N, C-alpha and C positions, 0 to 999 in steps of 0.2 A: 559437475556441474557447478553453478555461482546462485546463490536468489540474497536477494537484499530486500531485508524485513523493513518497513516500515508503521510503527506504530504511533498512530498520531494523536495517542491520549494526552491532558496537560500530567494525567496519573500515573503516572511510567508503571507500579507494579499492580494494577488491579483489574479491572474484568474484560476491557480490551487486551491488553495484554495476557490472560490468560488465555483466551482465545483462543491467540496467535501465535502462543507457546507450542499449545497442542498443532497446528499448525506445520509449524518452524520442525516440531518432533514428526509427525510423518516423514517429514523432507528427509531430516538430514537418518531414518533407518532407511529411507531410499536411498539412501548415497549421498546425499546436495551436502555442499558445505552454504552455510548462513549465517546473514549479516545482515544483527538488529540493530535497528536507528532509536532512539529512546526520543522521539522528537519533543517530550517536558521537563525532556534533562538538557536540551539542545538549545542553544543560539542561531534558528531560521529566522531571518526574517521577511518581512510580506516584499511582492513583488514592487520594485518599486516604480517600475513600468517606460523607463528610461532606456529603451528600448536597443541596446548596445549590445547586446547577445543576437540581432536579425543578419546583420551581417559577417558572426566569428559564431553563431550557437553555443558559444559559453555564459555564462552570468558574469557580470563583474562587480557584484554585492560581495563583500568576502567576509563569510561568516560559518556557521555549521553545515552548508547541507555543500558546502563542496567535500566534502566527506560519502556526502549520499551520490556527489556525481562521480568521485572517483570509482565508488563500490559498482556503482552504475556501469560505466565506460567498462570497467575491467571483470565485466560478469562474464563468465566463461560455459558455452554452449552447454547444456539450453540452458539457458536464461531466466530466470522466476522470481518474479513482483510477488510480495506480502502486503499489503495497504488493510491497514485498520483505523478503525474509526469510532469513539461512544457520539447516539447522539443523543445529542441536550437540548437543541432547542430546532426539533424536524431536518437537520442540515448535519452534515461533513461537523466535525470541532473544528475550528479556528485556527491549529497546528497543524493539520494535511493539510488545508488550503491553502497555507500557509505554503508549503513544502510543494503543495501540484502546482500550486501558482508559476511556483519558482520552475519546475519546470518547462517551462511555456519558453526557457532558453535553447531546449531545443527541437522546439516545434517545425519553424520555416527560418531558412537562410537567404537572402538577398534575391538569389537563386530560385527559390522556392521549394526546395528540397526539405523533406520528411529530416530530419537528424538524430533522432531520439535514435537509440543502438537497436540492430535489428535479432529479429527471434525472438524477447520476450512474451508471457504468459503472465498470469496471472490469479491472484487469489484476493475476495475482498470480505473482509470482514466488518464485522458492528455488534456493537452490542450498545442495547438499551434499555430503557423501563418502562415502555410501554406494554400492552396484556397481548399481544399478538405476535405471533411468529411473521407474517406478514405484510405486520406497519410502516416497514421503510422499507419494505423492495422496491418503491421506486428512488431510493438515495443510492441504493448498488448497483439500480439501474440504469440510472443516470452517471457514475463512477465510469462502470464498465461502458457506456456508448463512450466517452469524455476521452479514457482511455485505448480506443478500438479508433477515435477519431484523428482526435492527433498524434497519436504515437502509434498507430498499429499495435495496441498488445492486446491478442486475444488473452480472455478471461478466463478462468478454465472453471471457478467454481466463487459461489458466494455465500457468504458463510453466516446467519443472523441467530445470534440472542436475544431475545427477550428478557423481560423478569431483573437482566445481571442484575441489578443490587438485591434480587429478592431471592431466586435462588441459584450462590452459587454451582460452576459450571463442573465440580464435581458430583455434582447429583446430577449429570444431565449427559448420558454413557451412549446415548448414541447421537449429541453433540459433539462429541469428543470424537465419534469416528467418525464422524462425517467430516472434522476438522483435519485427521489425518490426514482421509484417504486422499480431502483437496489436496494438502501437501506433498502428499506422494504423485498424484496426476500433477504438481508443476517439473518433476525431474522427465518425465516420459516425453520421449522423441516426437 
């Protein structure tokens, strides 16, 4: 089983990374192979709306996004996707939004067919400094809805860490367990 993990934080080894790593640990303990992409260390340009992908289902922009496309395309069943983002100004980070926009190349061909590889499940992760665990549920709900609508990806878990700068993940054993359980759930057929 292959899992593609994408950390949308511009700070690659901070709060979002720590929570994603717990999801990865759960997936690896259940036998998965995980490839982690740190968008904060990559060159991923925003979509330039050239629409060349409409006829080919391939993006023509030459940057590090090609590594993510390759990992998605070569994932073995069952397939998993972990998407993590910090929430800075009430929504996804700019880095993860650029990456998601670039997945447009998988959306439709001129024949109207959806081209994202079939069979992916997802775990969505968000970290933020707001006080309540429910403050940004709508952001993760929006992301889950878009992944389902555009790419037929089933979200199996949404994990949020409020007060992430104030309370280190190491002091939240229940959240660590939830993250690891979500990672294991990605490996289920």
